[in-house]
C-alpha positions as CSV (number, residue, x, y, z in Angstrom):
1,X,-126.4,-19.3,-63.4
2,X,-125.5,-19.6,-59.7
3,X,-129.8,-20.0,-58.7
4,X,-130.3,-22.4,-61.5
5,X,-127.2,-24.6,-59.8
6,X,-128.7,-24.1,-56.7
7,X,-132.4,-25.1,-57.6
8,X,-131.2,-28.0,-59.5
9,X,-129.6,-29.3,-56.4
10,X,-132.5,-28.5,-54.6
11,X,-134.6,-31.0,-56.6
12,X,-132.3,-34.0,-56.7
13,X,-132.7,-33.7,-53.2
14,X,-136.6,-34.1,-52.7
15,X,-136.4,-36.6,-55.1
16,X,-134.0,-38.9,-53.6
17,X,-136.0,-38.1,-50.2
18,X,-139.3,-38.8,-52.1
19,X,-137.8,-42.3,-53.5
20,X,-136.4,-43.2,-50.1
21,X,-139.7,-42.6,-48.1
22,X,-141.7,-45.0,-50.8
23,X,-139.2,-47.6,-50.1
24,X,-139.6,-47.2,-46.6
25,X,-143.2,-46.9,-46.8
26,X,-143.0,-50.0,-48.9
27,X,-141.0,-52.7,-47.0
28,X,-142.3,-51.4,-43.5
29,X,-146.1,-52.1,-45.1
30,X,-144.7,-55.5,-46.1
31,X,-143.4,-56.0,-42.0
32,X,-146.7,-54.9,-40.9
33,X,-148.8,-57.4,-43.5
34,X,-146.6,-60.3,-43.1
35,X,-146.4,-60.2,-39.3
36,X,-150.2,-60.1,-39.7
37,X,-150.3,-63.0,-41.4
38,X,-149.6,-66.7,-39.9
39,X,-148.6,-68.1,-43.1
40,X,-145.8,-65.0,-43.6
41,X,-145.3,-64.2,-40.0
42,X,-142.2,-66.7,-39.2
43,X,-140.8,-65.7,-42.3
44,X,-141.2,-61.5,-42.1
45,X,-139.9,-61.6,-38.6
46,X,-136.9,-63.0,-38.9
47,X,-136.6,-60.4,-41.2
48,X,-136.0,-57.6,-39.0
49,X,-132.5,-57.3,-38.5
50,X,-132.3,-56.7,-42.8
51,X,-134.6,-54.6,-42.6
52,X,-133.9,-52.2,-39.5
53,X,-130.1,-52.1,-41.4
54,X,-131.6,-50.9,-44.3
55,X,-133.4,-47.7,-42.6
56,X,-130.3,-47.4,-41.1
57,X,-129.0,-47.1,-44.2
58,X,-131.8,-44.7,-45.4
59,X,-130.7,-42.5,-42.9
60,X,-126.8,-42.6,-44.0
61,X,-128.3,-41.5,-47.9
62,X,-130.4,-38.8,-46.5
63,X,-128.5,-37.3,-43.7
64,X,-128.0,-33.6,-45.1
65,X,-124.4,-32.0,-45.2
66,X,-121.4,-31.8,-43.7
67,X,-122.0,-35.3,-43.1
68,X,-119.2,-36.3,-40.2
69,X,-121.2,-34.7,-37.2
70,X,-123.8,-36.5,-36.8
71,X,-122.2,-39.9,-38.8
72,X,-119.7,-39.5,-35.0
73,X,-123.4,-39.2,-33.5
74,X,-124.7,-42.1,-34.4
75,X,-121.5,-44.2,-33.9
76,X,-121.3,-42.4,-30.9
77,X,-125.1,-43.3,-29.9
78,X,-124.8,-46.9,-31.4
79,X,-121.6,-48.4,-29.1
80,X,-124.0,-46.1,-26.5
81,X,-126.5,-48.3,-27.3
82,X,-124.5,-51.0,-27.3
83,X,-122.7,-51.1,-24.0
84,X,-125.7,-50.7,-22.2
85,X,-127.3,-54.2,-23.3
86,X,-124.3,-55.5,-22.9
87,X,-124.6,-54.4,-19.3
88,X,-128.5,-55.0,-18.9
89,X,-128.0,-58.6,-20.3
90,X,-124.6,-59.7,-18.5
91,X,-125.5,-58.0,-14.8
92,X,-129.2,-56.7,-14.8
93,X,-128.7,-53.3,-13.4
94,X,-129.8,-51.7,-16.2
95,X,-133.4,-52.3,-17.7
96,X,-133.9,-55.2,-15.5
97,X,-133.5,-58.9,-16.0
98,X,-133.8,-60.0,-19.7
99,X,-132.7,-61.7,-22.9
100,X,-132.0,-60.9,-26.2
101,X,-134.3,-64.4,-28.6
102,X,-133.4,-65.3,-32.2
103,X,-135.4,-62.9,-34.1
104,X,-133.0,-59.8,-33.7
105,X,-130.1,-62.0,-35.8
106,X,-126.6,-62.6,-35.1
107,X,-124.7,-61.5,-31.6
108,X,-121.6,-60.2,-29.7
109,X,-121.8,-61.2,-26.2
110,X,-126.1,-62.3,-26.7
111,X,-126.6,-59.0,-27.8
112,X,-128.1,-58.6,-31.5
113,X,-125.8,-56.2,-33.6
114,X,-128.8,-54.0,-34.9
115,X,-129.8,-53.4,-31.5
116,X,-126.8,-50.5,-31.9
117,X,-128.7,-49.6,-35.0
118,X,-131.8,-49.2,-33.7
119,X,-130.0,-46.9,-30.9
120,X,-128.8,-44.6,-33.4
121,X,-132.2,-44.6,-35.0
122,X,-134.2,-44.5,-31.6
123,X,-132.2,-41.5,-30.9
124,X,-131.2,-39.2,-33.7
125,X,-135.1,-39.7,-35.1
126,X,-136.4,-38.7,-31.5
127,X,-134.4,-36.0,-31.3
128,X,-135.6,-35.0,-35.1
129,X,-138.9,-34.5,-34.2
130,X,-138.4,-32.8,-30.4
131,X,-136.6,-30.2,-32.5
132,X,-139.7,-29.6,-34.8
133,X,-141.1,-27.9,-31.8
134,X,-140.2,-24.3,-31.0
135,X,-138.7,-23.8,-27.3
136,X,-135.7,-23.9,-25.6
137,X,-132.6,-26.1,-25.5
138,X,-133.6,-28.0,-22.6
139,X,-137.2,-28.7,-23.3
140,X,-136.4,-30.0,-26.6
141,X,-133.8,-32.5,-24.7
142,X,-136.1,-33.7,-22.4
143,X,-139.6,-33.8,-24.7
144,X,-137.0,-36.0,-27.0
145,X,-135.4,-38.1,-23.7
146,X,-139.7,-38.6,-23.7
147,X,-140.1,-39.7,-27.3
148,X,-137.9,-42.0,-27.3
149,X,-139.6,-43.2,-23.5
150,X,-142.6,-43.6,-25.1
151,X,-141.6,-45.1,-27.9
152,X,-139.9,-48.2,-25.5
153,X,-143.8,-48.7,-24.2
154,X,-145.0,-48.4,-27.5
155,X,-142.4,-51.7,-29.1
156,X,-142.0,-53.4,-25.8
157,X,-145.2,-55.9,-25.5
158,X,-144.8,-56.4,-29.3
159,X,-141.0,-56.7,-29.3
160,X,-141.6,-59.4,-26.6
161,X,-145.0,-61.2,-29.2
162,X,-142.2,-61.0,-31.7
163,X,-139.5,-62.7,-29.8
164,X,-136.9,-60.4,-30.2
165,X,-136.5,-60.3,-26.7
166,X,-137.8,-62.2,-24.0
167,X,-138.3,-61.1,-19.7
168,X,-137.6,-62.1,-16.6
169,X,-141.5,-63.9,-15.6
170,X,-143.1,-62.0,-18.3
171,X,-143.2,-58.5,-16.8
172,X,-142.0,-55.8,-18.1
173,X,-140.3,-53.7,-14.9
174,X,-141.3,-50.2,-14.3
175,X,-137.1,-49.8,-13.6
176,X,-136.6,-50.1,-17.8
177,X,-138.7,-47.7,-18.7
178,X,-136.8,-45.9,-15.3
179,X,-133.2,-46.6,-17.4
180,X,-134.3,-46.4,-21.1
181,X,-134.9,-42.4,-19.7
182,X,-131.5,-41.9,-18.1
183,X,-130.2,-43.4,-20.6
184,X,-131.7,-41.2,-23.7
185,X,-131.3,-37.9,-21.7
186,X,-127.9,-38.6,-22.0
187,X,-127.9,-39.5,-25.3
188,X,-130.6,-36.5,-26.2
189,X,-128.2,-33.9,-23.4
190,X,-124.8,-34.6,-26.0
191,X,-127.0,-34.1,-29.1
192,X,-128.6,-30.6,-28.4
193,X,-124.8,-29.2,-27.2
194,X,-123.3,-30.9,-29.9
195,X,-125.1,-31.7,-33.1
196,X,-125.9,-28.2,-35.1
197,X,-129.0,-29.4,-36.3
198,X,-130.9,-29.7,-39.3
199,X,-133.7,-32.0,-40.4
200,X,-133.8,-34.9,-42.0
201,X,-137.5,-35.2,-43.8
202,X,-136.8,-39.0,-44.4
203,X,-135.4,-39.4,-40.8
204,X,-138.3,-37.3,-39.4
205,X,-140.8,-40.5,-41.9
206,X,-138.6,-43.1,-40.8
207,X,-139.4,-41.8,-36.8
208,X,-143.2,-41.7,-37.3
209,X,-143.3,-45.2,-39.8
210,X,-141.6,-47.2,-36.8
211,X,-144.4,-45.8,-34.3
212,X,-146.8,-46.4,-36.6
213,X,-145.9,-50.1,-37.3
214,X,-144.7,-51.3,-33.1
215,X,-148.9,-49.7,-33.0
216,X,-150.4,-51.3,-35.5
217,X,-149.3,-54.0,-33.7
218,X,-149.7,-53.5,-30.5
219,X,-153.7,-55.0,-32.0
220,X,-152.2,-58.3,-33.2
């Protein structure tokens, strides 16, 4: 009886993951198609905050139990992400001289609210990918921070063309990537020190999907 109950719970969880993965695939496919269409591009891009929010909710919905530790880390990484962006925007001491444009939605002190969500998804997504690699904790930490950096390298040109943010004189400084790696490394140290890792298949799929999304749009 216990084994049957466990099997049913596992089947239900698997079905839930499949449905969420299909949903994410559809919204990102629509996003890519709309971004390539001159007719729909200006309609799709302002919807980017909604796509990020739905992605975030998908992660929350499919997070394995116990949920509290990862929820606390998500909140922590979102706050850190917002704070470093706030410092960057208003001082240039982090990342360089840049400002956010209109397509990331509502802002607080010139920083879009969804940028916190973006930091949280990228952080835990990179951790999930790095955790798939056999190796000690420190190898995974450096790998996860490197994956975050690579993601930013892929994302930056698309974000600029999509009017998410803009750099002073239109040049992405090397300093931006240095800061991304340092902040990413800090967050990954906390993750791998404090969180008992549990694979979230939806999150792995989402991070992969987001990466493909930005790679494809680099060719637009």
